[in-house]
ChimeraX commands (.cxc) that place a marker at each C-alpha (Angstrom):
marker #1 position -45.55,-17.71,48.94 radius 0.5
marker #1 position -48.85,-19.69,49.73 radius 0.5
marker #1 position -50.58,-22.89,48.93 radius 0.5
marker #1 position -52.44,-21.25,46.19 radius 0.5
marker #1 position -49.39,-20.68,44.16 radius 0.5
marker #1 position -49.11,-24.51,43.80 radius 0.5
marker #1 position -52.89,-25.35,43.30 radius 0.5
marker #1 position -53.87,-22.75,41.16 radius 0.5
marker #1 position -53.47,-23.57,37.44 radius 0.5
marker #1 position -52.63,-19.95,35.95 radius 0.5
marker #1 position -51.37,-21.13,32.68 radius 0.5
marker #1 position -51.98,-23.57,29.86 radius 0.5
marker #1 position -48.82,-25.26,30.91 radius 0.5
marker #1 position -50.00,-25.83,34.34 radius 0.5
marker #1 position -52.91,-28.38,33.69 radius 0.5
marker #1 position -50.64,-30.70,31.82 radius 0.5
marker #1 position -47.91,-30.64,34.52 radius 0.5
marker #1 position -50.80,-31.28,37.01 radius 0.5
marker #1 position -52.33,-34.36,35.22 radius 0.5
marker #1 position -48.94,-35.94,34.88 radius 0.5
marker #1 position -47.95,-35.02,38.78 radius 0.5
marker #1 position -51.59,-36.60,39.83 radius 0.5
marker #1 position -50.79,-39.79,37.70 radius 0.5
marker #1 position -47.44,-40.15,39.05 radius 0.5
marker #1 position -48.66,-39.92,42.68 radius 0.5
marker #1 position -51.59,-42.17,41.88 radius 0.5
marker #1 position -49.40,-44.78,40.39 radius 0.5
marker #1 position -47.01,-44.60,42.95 radius 0.5
marker #1 position -49.49,-44.90,45.86 radius 0.5
marker #1 position -51.15,-47.97,43.92 radius 0.5
marker #1 position -47.83,-49.93,43.74 radius 0.5
marker #1 position -47.15,-48.78,47.37 radius 0.5
marker #1 position -50.34,-50.20,48.27 radius 0.5
marker #1 position -50.21,-53.42,46.20 radius 0.5
marker #1 position -46.85,-54.32,47.53 radius 0.5
marker #1 position -47.65,-53.61,51.38 radius 0.5
marker #1 position -51.10,-55.83,50.70 radius 0.5
marker #1 position -48.56,-58.77,49.42 radius 0.5
marker #1 position -46.15,-58.46,52.25 radius 0.5
marker #1 position -49.16,-58.45,54.66 radius 0.5
marker #1 position -50.60,-61.52,52.92 radius 0.5
marker #1 position -47.71,-63.66,52.55 radius 0.5
marker #1 position -46.61,-62.59,56.30 radius 0.5
marker #1 position -50.21,-64.05,57.32 radius 0.5
marker #1 position -50.28,-66.89,55.15 radius 0.5
marker #1 position -46.73,-68.24,55.41 radius 0.5
marker #1 position -46.42,-67.47,59.07 radius 0.5
marker #1 position -44.42,-70.05,61.30 radius 0.5
marker #1 position -46.94,-72.91,61.98 radius 0.5
marker #1 position -49.36,-72.18,59.38 radius 0.5
marker #1 position -50.27,-75.34,57.02 radius 0.5
marker #1 position -49.79,-73.60,54.10 radius 0.5
marker #1 position -47.63,-75.45,51.38 radius 0.5
marker #1 position -43.92,-74.48,51.15 radius 0.5
marker #1 position -41.32,-75.43,48.69 radius 0.5
marker #1 position -39.94,-73.73,45.51 radius 0.5
marker #1 position -42.42,-72.67,42.86 radius 0.5
marker #1 position -42.46,-74.40,39.56 radius 0.5
marker #1 position -39.65,-72.84,37.04 radius 0.5
marker #1 position -42.22,-71.99,34.28 radius 0.5
marker #1 position -44.25,-69.91,36.71 radius 0.5
marker #1 position -40.89,-68.22,37.94 radius 0.5
marker #1 position -39.83,-67.40,34.52 radius 0.5
marker #1 position -43.38,-66.06,33.25 radius 0.5
marker #1 position -43.94,-63.80,36.35 radius 0.5
marker #1 position -40.24,-62.33,36.16 radius 0.5
marker #1 position -40.55,-61.83,32.43 radius 0.5
marker #1 position -44.06,-60.31,32.71 radius 0.5
marker #1 position -43.06,-58.10,35.50 radius 0.5
marker #1 position -40.14,-56.79,33.88 radius 0.5
marker #1 position -41.97,-56.15,30.56 radius 0.5
marker #1 position -44.86,-54.38,32.29 radius 0.5
marker #1 position -42.61,-52.04,34.03 radius 0.5
marker #1 position -40.69,-51.17,31.00 radius 0.5
marker #1 position -43.62,-50.47,28.81 radius 0.5
marker #1 position -44.94,-48.26,31.88 radius 0.5
marker #1 position -41.52,-46.56,32.04 radius 0.5
marker #1 position -41.47,-45.73,28.28 radius 0.5
marker #1 position -45.27,-44.40,28.28 radius 0.5
marker #1 position -44.21,-41.88,31.26 radius 0.5
marker #1 position -41.18,-40.89,29.63 radius 0.5
marker #1 position -42.87,-40.28,26.34 radius 0.5
marker #1 position -45.66,-38.46,28.23 radius 0.5
marker #1 position -43.29,-36.03,30.08 radius 0.5
marker #1 position -40.95,-35.67,27.18 radius 0.5
marker #1 position -43.86,-34.61,24.83 radius 0.5
marker #1 position -45.32,-32.35,27.32 radius 0.5
marker #1 position -41.79,-30.51,27.66 radius 0.5
marker #1 position -40.83,-30.62,24.24 radius 0.5
marker #1 position -44.36,-28.73,23.08 radius 0.5
marker #1 position -43.40,-26.02,25.55 radius 0.5
marker #1 position -39.95,-25.27,23.89 radius 0.5
marker #1 position -41.21,-23.21,20.89 radius 0.5
marker #1 position -43.06,-20.02,21.56 radius 0.5
marker #1 position -45.71,-18.92,18.75 radius 0.5
marker #1 position -44.36,-16.07,16.70 radius 0.5
marker #1 position -46.68,-13.68,17.79 radius 0.5
marker #1 position -45.65,-13.62,21.59 radius 0.5
marker #1 position -45.05,-10.77,23.60 radius 0.5
marker #1 position -41.43,-10.49,24.25 radius 0.5
marker #1 position -40.28,-9.47,27.75 radius 0.5
marker #1 position -36.63,-8.66,28.74 radius 0.5
marker #1 position -35.41,-10.00,31.91 radius 0.5
marker #1 position -31.87,-9.71,33.75 radius 0.5
marker #1 position -30.98,-11.43,36.73 radius 0.5
marker #1 position -28.87,-9.74,39.50 radius 0.5
marker #1 position -27.95,-10.56,43.12 radius 0.5
marker #1 position -30.55,-10.20,44.41 radius 0.5
marker #1 position -33.30,-8.96,42.10 radius 0.5
marker #1 position -35.22,-9.58,38.94 radius 0.5
marker #1 position -34.91,-6.62,36.42 radius 0.5
marker #1 position -37.87,-6.69,33.69 radius 0.5
marker #1 position -38.12,-4.57,30.78 radius 0.5
marker #1 position -41.45,-4.45,28.89 radius 0.5
marker #1 position -41.32,-4.26,24.68 radius 0.5
marker #1 position -42.09,-0.17,25.04 radius 0.5
marker #1 position -39.18,0.09,27.58 radius 0.5
marker #1 position -41.16,0.21,30.75 radius 0.5
marker #1 position -39.09,-1.23,33.57 radius 0.5
marker #1 position -40.05,-3.16,36.52 radius 0.5
marker #1 position -38.13,-4.45,39.42 radius 0.5
marker #1 position -39.27,-7.84,40.81 radius 0.5
marker #1 position -42.51,-7.69,39.03 radius 0.5
marker #1 position -43.60,-8.86,35.58 radius 0.5
marker #1 position -47.01,-7.60,34.45 radius 0.5
marker #1 position -48.46,-9.70,31.50 radius 0.5
marker #1 position -51.76,-9.73,29.49 radius 0.5
marker #1 position -54.07,-12.87,29.90 radius 0.5
marker #1 position -54.72,-15.31,27.05 radius 0.5
marker #1 position -51.56,-14.11,25.12 radius 0.5
marker #1 position -48.45,-15.93,24.66 radius 0.5
marker #1 position -45.46,-14.43,26.45 radius 0.5
marker #1 position -41.76,-15.28,25.91 radius 0.5
marker #1 position -39.21,-14.01,28.48 radius 0.5
marker #1 position -35.75,-13.52,27.06 radius 0.5
marker #1 position -33.58,-14.11,30.25 radius 0.5
marker #1 position -29.74,-13.69,31.10 radius 0.5
marker #1 position -27.80,-13.30,34.49 radius 0.5
marker #1 position -25.40,-10.44,35.32 radius 0.5
marker #1 position -23.35,-12.27,37.71 radius 0.5
marker #1 position -24.20,-15.89,39.14 radius 0.5
marker #1 position -26.70,-18.58,38.23 radius 0.5
marker #1 position -30.18,-17.84,38.80 radius 0.5
marker #1 position -33.23,-19.95,38.34 radius 0.5
marker #1 position -36.80,-18.06,37.48 radius 0.5
marker #1 position -39.67,-20.30,39.21 radius 0.5
marker #1 position -43.32,-19.17,38.48 radius 0.5
marker #1 position -45.20,-21.97,40.56 radius 0.5
marker #1 position -48.60,-21.12,39.85 radius 0.5
marker #1 position -47.65,-21.40,35.94 radius 0.5
marker #1 position -45.73,-24.69,36.76 radius 0.5
marker #1 position -42.73,-23.25,34.87 radius 0.5
marker #1 position -38.99,-22.78,35.63 radius 0.5
marker #1 position -35.93,-21.86,33.59 radius 0.5
marker #1 position -32.06,-21.46,34.66 radius 0.5
marker #1 position -31.10,-17.99,34.09 radius 0.5
marker #1 position -27.24,-18.02,33.15 radius 0.5
marker #1 position -24.55,-15.64,32.68 radius 0.5
marker #1 position -23.32,-14.52,29.25 radius 0.5
marker #1 position -25.92,-16.80,27.62 radius 0.5
marker #1 position -29.64,-16.35,26.92 radius 0.5
marker #1 position -32.24,-18.53,28.05 radius 0.5
marker #1 position -36.14,-18.43,27.14 radius 0.5
marker #1 position -39.39,-19.30,28.66 radius 0.5
marker #1 position -42.78,-18.77,27.30 radius 0.5
marker #1 position -46.45,-19.26,28.69 radius 0.5
marker #1 position -49.92,-18.25,28.04 radius 0.5
marker #1 position -51.51,-17.18,31.46 radius 0.5
marker #1 position -55.10,-18.34,31.61 radius 0.5
marker #1 position -56.12,-17.03,35.06 radius 0.5
marker #1 position -55.73,-13.31,36.11 radius 0.5
marker #1 position -54.44,-12.34,39.49 radius 0.5
marker #1 position -51.12,-11.95,41.27 radius 0.5
marker #1 position -48.89,-14.82,41.45 radius 0.5
marker #1 position -45.63,-15.26,43.29 radius 0.5
marker #1 position -42.21,-15.49,41.65 radius 0.5
marker #1 position -38.92,-16.48,42.97 radius 0.5
marker #1 position -35.19,-17.75,42.54 radius 0.5
marker #1 position -35.11,-21.70,42.65 radius 0.5
marker #1 position -31.10,-21.75,42.27 radius 0.5
marker #1 position -29.03,-20.81,45.38 radius 0.5
marker #1 position -27.31,-17.80,44.32 radius 0.5
marker #1 position -25.72,-16.22,47.48 radius 0.5
marker #1 position -26.48,-14.91,51.00 radius 0.5
marker #1 position -29.62,-13.03,50.09 radius 0.5
marker #1 position -31.04,-15.73,47.75 radius 0.5
marker #1 position -34.18,-16.41,49.92 radius 0.5
marker #1 position -35.17,-12.49,49.23 radius 0.5
marker #1 position -34.95,-12.81,45.66 radius 0.5
marker #1 position -38.80,-12.94,45.05 radius 0.5
marker #1 position -41.45,-10.77,43.46 radius 0.5
marker #1 position -44.61,-11.30,41.71 radius 0.5
marker #1 position -46.21,-11.80,38.28 radius 0.5
marker #1 position -49.48,-9.81,37.54 radius 0.5
marker #1 position -51.86,-11.28,35.22 radius 0.5
marker #1 position -54.26,-8.64,34.17 radius 0.5
marker #1 position -57.07,-8.89,31.17 radius 0.5
marker #1 position -55.67,-7.44,27.86 radius 0.5
marker #1 position -57.38,-4.36,28.25 radius 0.5
marker #1 position -56.17,-3.63,31.73 radius 0.5
marker #1 position -52.73,-4.45,30.50 radius 0.5
marker #1 position -52.96,-1.82,27.68 radius 0.5
marker #1 position -54.08,0.79,30.29 radius 0.5
marker #1 position -51.42,-0.22,32.67 radius 0.5
marker #1 position -48.74,0.20,29.82 radius 0.5
marker #1 position -50.13,3.49,28.91 radius 0.5
marker #1 position -50.17,4.91,32.54 radius 0.5
marker #1 position -46.42,4.13,32.89 radius 0.5
marker #1 position -44.09,7.07,32.24 radius 0.5
marker #1 position -43.64,7.54,28.53 radius 0.5
marker #1 position -41.10,5.61,27.10 radius 0.5
marker #1 position -39.34,5.64,23.60 radius 0.5
marker #1 position -39.45,1.71,23.29 radius 0.5
marker #1 position -36.69,-0.75,23.38 radius 0.5
marker #1 position -36.11,-0.60,19.61 radius 0.5
marker #1 position -35.89,3.03,19.61 radius 0.5
marker #1 position -33.57,3.54,22.56 radius 0.5
marker #1 position -31.36,0.94,21.09 radius 0.5
marker #1 position -31.14,2.69,17.74 radius 0.5
marker #1 position -30.06,5.70,19.58 radius 0.5
marker #1 position -27.44,3.61,21.64 radius 0.5
marker #1 position -26.45,1.98,18.16 radius 0.5
marker #1 position -25.41,5.62,16.80 radius 0.5
marker #1 position -23.74,6.74,20.07 radius 0.5
marker #1 position -21.60,3.94,20.21 radius 0.5
marker #1 position -20.64,4.48,16.67 radius 0.5
marker #1 position -21.70,1.33,15.29 radius 0.5
marker #1 position -23.80,3.01,12.60 radius 0.5
marker #1 position -20.39,4.69,11.33 radius 0.5
marker #1 position -19.16,0.88,10.17 radius 0.5
marker #1 position -22.29,-0.90,9.71 radius 0.5
marker #1 position -24.47,1.37,7.76 radius 0.5
marker #1 position -24.95,0.65,3.93 radius 0.5
marker #1 position -23.33,3.65,2.81 radius 0.5
marker #1 position -20.20,3.30,5.35 radius 0.5
marker #1 position -17.04,3.62,3.56 radius 0.5
marker #1 position -15.60,1.00,6.36 radius 0.5
marker #1 position -15.92,-2.73,4.90 radius 0.5
marker #1 position -18.14,-4.20,7.41 radius 0.5
marker #1 position -21.38,-6.33,7.31 radius 0.5
marker #1 position -24.52,-4.37,6.99 radius 0.5
marker #1 position -26.65,-5.15,10.04 radius 0.5
marker #1 position -29.98,-4.03,8.47 radius 0.5
marker #1 position -32.14,-7.17,8.75 radius 0.5
marker #1 position -29.38,-9.39,10.22 radius 0.5
marker #1 position -31.40,-10.99,12.90 radius 0.5
marker #1 position -32.69,-14.32,12.04 radius 0.5
marker #1 position -30.55,-14.58,8.83 radius 0.5
marker #1 position -28.05,-17.07,8.04 radius 0.5
marker #1 position -24.28,-15.93,8.42 radius 0.5
marker #1 position -21.30,-17.55,6.55 radius 0.5
marker #1 position -18.19,-17.39,8.62 radius 0.5
marker #1 position -14.60,-17.14,7.55 radius 0.5
marker #1 position -13.93,-20.66,9.05 radius 0.5
marker #1 position -16.64,-22.41,6.62 radius 0.5
marker #1 position -19.57,-22.60,9.33 radius 0.5
marker #1 position -22.72,-20.99,8.73 radius 0.5
marker #1 position -24.61,-19.91,12.02 radius 0.5
marker #1 position -27.86,-18.21,12.40 radius 0.5
marker #1 position -27.68,-14.41,13.78 radius 0.5
marker #1 position -29.95,-15.20,16.77 radius 0.5
marker #1 position -29.68,-13.28,20.16 radius 0.5
marker #1 position -26.47,-15.26,21.27 radius 0.5
marker #1 position -24.59,-14.76,17.89 radius 0.5
marker #1 position -25.31,-10.98,18.20 radius 0.5
marker #1 position -24.34,-10.75,21.70 radius 0.5
marker #1 position -21.05,-12.42,20.99 radius 0.5
marker #1 position -20.18,-10.45,18.06 radius 0.5
marker #1 position -20.42,-7.26,20.24 radius 0.5
marker #1 position -18.52,-8.41,23.07 radius 0.5
marker #1 position -16.26,-11.15,21.35 radius 0.5
marker #1 position -16.04,-9.79,17.93 radius 0.5
marker #1 position -12.95,-12.00,17.09 radius 0.5
marker #1 position -14.74,-15.45,17.73 radius 0.5
marker #1 position -16.88,-15.59,14.58 radius 0.5
marker #1 position -15.53,-13.69,11.70 radius 0.5
marker #1 position -18.11,-13.18,8.57 radius 0.5
marker #1 position -16.64,-14.38,5.56 radius 0.5
marker #1 position -15.02,-11.74,3.60 radius 0.5
marker #1 position -14.49,-9.32,6.31 radius 0.5
marker #1 position -11.30,-8.53,8.22 radius 0.5
marker #1 position -11.08,-8.93,12.31 radius 0.5
marker #1 position -11.20,-5.15,12.85 radius 0.5
marker #1 position -14.08,-4.60,15.05 radius 0.5
marker #1 position -13.36,-3.65,18.79 radius 0.5
marker #1 position -14.73,-5.37,21.79 radius 0.5
marker #1 position -17.51,-3.91,23.62 radius 0.5
marker #1 position -17.00,-5.84,26.65 radius 0.5
marker #1 position -17.01,-3.88,29.82 radius 0.5
marker #1 position -18.62,-0.86,27.70 radius 0.5
marker #1 position -22.22,-2.22,26.99 radius 0.5
marker #1 position -24.07,-3.42,30.05 radius 0.5
marker #1 position -26.57,-6.26,29.75 radius 0.5
marker #1 position -29.59,-3.79,29.89 radius 0.5
marker #1 position -28.00,-1.82,27.04 radius 0.5
marker #1 position -27.43,-5.20,25.33 radius 0.5
marker #1 position -31.21,-5.81,25.32 radius 0.5
marker #1 position -31.84,-2.45,23.73 radius 0.5
marker #1 position -29.28,-3.13,21.13 radius 0.5
marker #1 position -30.64,-6.54,20.38 radius 0.5
marker #1 position -34.30,-5.03,20.18 radius 0.5
marker #1 position -33.02,-2.56,17.55 radius 0.5
marker #1 position -31.50,-5.12,15.17 radius 0.5
marker #1 position -34.68,-7.41,15.92 radius 0.5
marker #1 position -36.89,-4.52,14.56 radius 0.5
marker #1 position -35.07,-3.73,11.33 radius 0.5
marker #1 position -35.49,-7.54,10.63 radius 0.5
marker #1 position -39.27,-7.60,11.33 radius 0.5
marker #1 position -39.72,-4.32,9.13 radius 0.5
marker #1 position -37.54,-5.84,6.39 radius 0.5
marker #1 position -39.92,-9.13,6.73 radius 0.5
marker #1 position -43.11,-6.78,6.35 radius 0.5
marker #1 position -42.11,-5.24,3.34 radius 0.5
marker #1 position -43.44,-6.71,0.08 radius 0.5
marker link #1:1,2 radius 0.2
marker link #1:2,3 radius 0.2
marker link #1:3,4 radius 0.2
marker link #1:4,5 radius 0.2
marker link #1:5,6 radius 0.2
marker link #1:6,7 radius 0.2
marker link #1:7,8 radius 0.2
marker link #1:8,9 radius 0.2
marker link #1:9,10 radius 0.2
marker link #1:10,11 radius 0.2
marker link #1:11,12 radius 0.2
marker link #1:12,13 radius 0.2
marker link #1:13,14 radius 0.2
marker link #1:14,15 radius 0.2
marker link #1:15,16 radius 0.2
marker link #1:16,17 radius 0.2
marker link #1:17,18 radius 0.2
marker link #1:18,19 radius 0.2
marker link #1:19,20 radius 0.2
marker link #1:20,21 radius 0.2
marker link #1:21,22 radius 0.2
marker link #1:22,23 radius 0.2
marker link #1:23,24 radius 0.2
marker link #1:24,25 radius 0.2
marker link #1:25,26 radius 0.2
marker link #1:26,27 radius 0.2
marker link #1:27,28 radius 0.2
marker link #1:28,29 radius 0.2
marker link #1:29,30 radius 0.2
marker link #1:30,31 radius 0.2
marker link #1:31,32 radius 0.2
marker link #1:32,33 radius 0.2
marker link #1:33,34 radius 0.2
marker link #1:34,35 radius 0.2
marker link #1:35,36 radius 0.2
marker link #1:36,37 radius 0.2
marker link #1:37,38 radius 0.2
marker link #1:38,39 radius 0.2
marker link #1:39,40 radius 0.2
marker link #1:40,41 radius 0.2
marker link #1:41,42 radius 0.2
marker link #1:42,43 radius 0.2
marker link #1:43,44 radius 0.2
marker link #1:44,45 radius 0.2
marker link #1:45,46 radius 0.2
marker link #1:46,47 radius 0.2
marker link #1:47,48 radius 0.2
marker link #1:48,49 radius 0.2
marker link #1:49,50 radius 0.2
marker link #1:50,51 radius 0.2
marker link #1:51,52 radius 0.2
marker link #1:52,53 radius 0.2
marker link #1:53,54 radius 0.2
marker link #1:54,55 radius 0.2
marker link #1:55,56 radius 0.2
marker link #1:56,57 radius 0.2
marker link #1:57,58 radius 0.2
marker link #1:58,59 radius 0.2
marker link #1:59,60 radius 0.2
marker link #1:60,61 radius 0.2
marker link #1:61,62 radius 0.2
marker link #1:62,63 radius 0.2
marker link #1:63,64 radius 0.2
marker link #1:64,65 radius 0.2
marker link #1:65,66 radius 0.2
marker link #1:66,67 radius 0.2
marker link #1:67,68 radius 0.2
marker link #1:68,69 radius 0.2
marker link #1:69,70 radius 0.2
marker link #1:70,71 radius 0.2
marker link #1:71,72 radius 0.2
marker link #1:72,73 radius 0.2
marker link #1:73,74 radius 0.2
marker link #1:74,75 radius 0.2
marker link #1:75,76 radius 0.2
marker link #1:76,77 radius 0.2
marker link #1:77,78 radius 0.2
marker link #1:78,79 radius 0.2
marker link #1:79,80 radius 0.2
marker link #1:80,81 radius 0.2
marker link #1:81,82 radius 0.2
marker link #1:82,83 radius 0.2
marker link #1:83,84 radius 0.2
marker link #1:84,85 radius 0.2
marker link #1:85,86 radius 0.2
marker link #1:86,87 radius 0.2
marker link #1:87,88 radius 0.2
marker link #1:88,89 radius 0.2
marker link #1:89,90 radius 0.2
marker link #1:90,91 radius 0.2
marker link #1:91,92 radius 0.2
marker link #1:92,93 radius 0.2
marker link #1:93,94 radius 0.2
marker link #1:94,95 radius 0.2
marker link #1:95,96 radius 0.2
marker link #1:96,97 radius 0.2
marker link #1:97,98 radius 0.2
marker link #1:98,99 radius 0.2
marker link #1:99,100 radius 0.2
marker link #1:100,101 radius 0.2
marker link #1:101,102 radius 0.2
marker link #1:102,103 radius 0.2
marker link #1:103,104 radius 0.2
marker link #1:104,105 radius 0.2
marker link #1:105,106 radius 0.2
marker link #1:106,107 radius 0.2
marker link #1:107,108 radius 0.2
marker link #1:108,109 radius 0.2
marker link #1:109,110 radius 0.2
marker link #1:110,111 radius 0.2
marker link #1:111,112 radius 0.2
marker link #1:112,113 radius 0.2
marker link #1:113,114 radius 0.2
marker link #1:114,115 radius 0.2
marker link #1:115,116 radius 0.2
marker link #1:116,117 radius 0.2
marker link #1:117,118 radius 0.2
marker link #1:118,119 radius 0.2
marker link #1:119,120 radius 0.2
marker link #1:120,121 radius 0.2
marker link #1:121,122 radius 0.2
marker link #1:122,123 radius 0.2
marker link #1:123,124 radius 0.2
marker link #1:124,125 radius 0.2
marker link #1:125,126 radius 0.2
marker link #1:126,127 radius 0.2
marker link #1:127,128 radius 0.2
marker link #1:128,129 radius 0.2
marker link #1:129,130 radius 0.2
marker link #1:130,131 radius 0.2
marker link #1:131,132 radius 0.2
marker link #1:132,133 radius 0.2
marker link #1:133,134 radius 0.2
marker link #1:134,135 radius 0.2
marker link #1:135,136 radius 0.2
marker link #1:136,137 radius 0.2
marker link #1:137,138 radius 0.2
marker link #1:138,139 radius 0.2
marker link #1:139,140 radius 0.2
marker link #1:140,141 radius 0.2
marker link #1:141,142 radius 0.2
marker link #1:142,143 radius 0.2
marker link #1:143,144 radius 0.2
marker link #1:144,145 radius 0.2
marker link #1:145,146 radius 0.2
marker link #1:146,147 radius 0.2
marker link #1:147,148 radius 0.2
marker link #1:148,149 radius 0.2
marker link #1:149,150 radius 0.2
marker link #1:150,151 radius 0.2
marker link #1:151,152 radius 0.2
marker link #1:152,153 radius 0.2
marker link #1:153,154 radius 0.2
marker link #1:154,155 radius 0.2
marker link #1:155,156 radius 0.2
marker link #1:156,157 radius 0.2
marker link #1:157,158 radius 0.2
marker link #1:158,159 radius 0.2
marker link #1:159,160 radius 0.2
marker link #1:160,161 radius 0.2
marker link #1:161,162 radius 0.2
marker link #1:162,163 radius 0.2
marker link #1:163,164 radius 0.2
marker link #1:164,165 radius 0.2
marker link #1:165,166 radius 0.2
marker link #1:166,167 radius 0.2
marker link #1:167,168 radius 0.2
marker link #1:168,169 radius 0.2
marker link #1:169,170 radius 0.2
marker link #1:170,171 radius 0.2
marker link #1:171,172 radius 0.2
marker link #1:172,173 radius 0.2
marker link #1:173,174 radius 0.2
marker link #1:174,175 radius 0.2
marker link #1:175,176 radius 0.2
marker link #1:176,177 radius 0.2
marker link #1:177,178 radius 0.2
marker link #1:178,179 radius 0.2
marker link #1:179,180 radius 0.2
marker link #1:180,181 radius 0.2
marker link #1:181,182 radius 0.2
marker link #1:182,183 radius 0.2
marker link #1:183,184 radius 0.2
marker link #1:184,185 radius 0.2
marker link #1:185,186 radius 0.2
marker link #1:186,187 radius 0.2
marker link #1:187,188 radius 0.2
marker link #1:188,189 radius 0.2
marker link #1:189,190 radius 0.2
marker link #1:190,191 radius 0.2
marker link #1:191,192 radius 0.2
marker link #1:192,193 radius 0.2
marker link #1:193,194 radius 0.2
marker link #1:194,195 radius 0.2
marker link #1:195,196 radius 0.2
marker link #1:196,197 radius 0.2
marker link #1:197,198 radius 0.2
marker link #1:198,199 radius 0.2
marker link #1:199,200 radius 0.2
marker link #1:200,201 radius 0.2
marker link #1:201,202 radius 0.2
marker link #1:202,203 radius 0.2
marker link #1:203,204 radius 0.2
marker link #1:204,205 radius 0.2
marker link #1:205,206 radius 0.2
marker link #1:206,207 radius 0.2
marker link #1:207,208 radius 0.2
marker link #1:208,209 radius 0.2
marker link #1:209,210 radius 0.2
marker link #1:210,211 radius 0.2
marker link #1:211,212 radius 0.2
marker link #1:212,213 radius 0.2
marker link #1:213,214 radius 0.2
marker link #1:214,215 radius 0.2
marker link #1:215,216 radius 0.2
marker link #1:216,217 radius 0.2
marker link #1:217,218 radius 0.2
marker link #1:218,219 radius 0.2
marker link #1:219,220 radius 0.2
marker link #1:220,221 radius 0.2
marker link #1:221,222 radius 0.2
marker link #1:222,223 radius 0.2
marker link #1:223,224 radius 0.2
marker link #1:224,225 radius 0.2
marker link #1:225,226 radius 0.2
marker link #1:226,227 radius 0.2
marker link #1:227,228 radius 0.2
marker link #1:228,229 radius 0.2
marker link #1:229,230 radius 0.2
marker link #1:230,231 radius 0.2
marker link #1:231,232 radius 0.2
marker link #1:232,233 radius 0.2
marker link #1:233,234 radius 0.2
marker link #1:234,235 radius 0.2
marker link #1:235,236 radius 0.2
marker link #1:236,237 radius 0.2
marker link #1:237,238 radius 0.2
marker link #1:238,239 radius 0.2
marker link #1:239,240 radius 0.2
marker link #1:240,241 radius 0.2
marker link #1:241,242 radius 0.2
marker link #1:242,243 radius 0.2
marker link #1:243,244 radius 0.2
marker link #1:244,245 radius 0.2
marker link #1:245,246 radius 0.2
marker link #1:246,247 radius 0.2
marker link #1:247,248 radius 0.2
marker link #1:248,249 radius 0.2
marker link #1:249,250 radius 0.2
marker link #1:250,251 radius 0.2
marker link #1:251,252 radius 0.2
marker link #1:252,253 radius 0.2
marker link #1:253,254 radius 0.2
marker link #1:254,255 radius 0.2
marker link #1:255,256 radius 0.2
marker link #1:256,257 radius 0.2
marker link #1:257,258 radius 0.2
marker link #1:258,259 radius 0.2
marker link #1:259,260 radius 0.2
marker link #1:260,261 radius 0.2
marker link #1:261,262 radius 0.2
marker link #1:262,263 radius 0.2
marker link #1:263,264 radius 0.2
marker link #1:264,265 radius 0.2
marker link #1:265,266 radius 0.2
marker link #1:266,267 radius 0.2
marker link #1:267,268 radius 0.2
marker link #1:268,269 radius 0.2
marker link #1:269,270 radius 0.2
marker link #1:270,271 radius 0.2
marker link #1:271,272 radius 0.2
marker link #1:272,273 radius 0.2
marker link #1:273,274 radius 0.2
marker link #1:274,275 radius 0.2
marker link #1:275,276 radius 0.2
marker link #1:276,277 radius 0.2
marker link #1:277,278 radius 0.2
marker link #1:278,279 radius 0.2
marker link #1:279,280 radius 0.2
marker link #1:280,281 radius 0.2
marker link #1:281,282 radius 0.2
marker link #1:282,283 radius 0.2
marker link #1:283,284 radius 0.2
marker link #1:284,285 radius 0.2
marker link #1:285,286 radius 0.2
marker link #1:286,287 radius 0.2
marker link #1:287,288 radius 0.2
marker link #1:288,289 radius 0.2
marker link #1:289,290 radius 0.2
marker link #1:290,291 radius 0.2
marker link #1:291,292 radius 0.2
marker link #1:292,293 radius 0.2
marker link #1:293,294 radius 0.2
marker link #1:294,295 radius 0.2
marker link #1:295,296 radius 0.2
marker link #1:296,297 radius 0.2
marker link #1:297,298 radius 0.2
marker link #1:298,299 radius 0.2
marker link #1:299,300 radius 0.2
marker link #1:300,301 radius 0.2
marker link #1:301,302 radius 0.2
marker link #1:302,303 radius 0.2
marker link #1:303,304 radius 0.2
marker link #1:304,305 radius 0.2
marker link #1:305,306 radius 0.2
marker link #1:306,307 radius 0.2
marker link #1:307,308 radius 0.2
marker link #1:308,309 radius 0.2
marker link #1:309,310 radius 0.2
marker link #1:310,311 radius 0.2
marker link #1:311,312 radius 0.2
marker link #1:312,313 radius 0.2
marker link #1:313,314 radius 0.2
view
């Protein structure tokens, strides 16, 4: 890691973060200088032996100064809080056309999979000027993916998906690292993010060993695990139809309604007895210890692809 990782504005989010940082630094310097100047002024003016008038200030001056200073500080705090919160909240929801890349953190490496199934270790290739969404999960302990040149960081948790999205504006190779102490080799859990022009990214993808794509690999896994035997439309087993399930509202036996997102589908595969779909018996076996996190990524990609196809149909 070098200084350029902290000075380069490699994403659209970086400029907003830098503006807030510079304002906070400037404000801190201004207040520090003002306090120092007042301390120096009063030290000289009211030094021992000076002829400056001494005694209590009029009460109305004390009250006005105190109220004014308190109100000004409170308003300034609210403004900075609103500015920082608005900047962070606007970065939570990625555009619908974002390129989704899967990341699995493991002591002590980052395992990355592109949408077409190309795998990377400690590297993430992304196109410039295109929204990218990272879907992340940890295989063991808590990690934190930090991309300093893009000014973004997100904890990566075991048994729970977290997400990060950005639009890279500057091409080049930038540092990535783990910002959460995760074990003895934590300092070596680093890599790089490579931002390419869209045409170069497409050529890089084509140059990689041929892959079926995550969705097609997930479909093959879906069938090999026997999922299609119960969840297919024509199945004789009374089980929910998973065709187009991703993003759909699911009514549960306990009266709750949930959205079938990545977390729900993952729990349904590993902990099928937690959320039983209304009208169905809890007969599905658990695949905990059978399906790895990499295989889970493929299964979810397949289930998402069926929803996308259904949404595209007239």
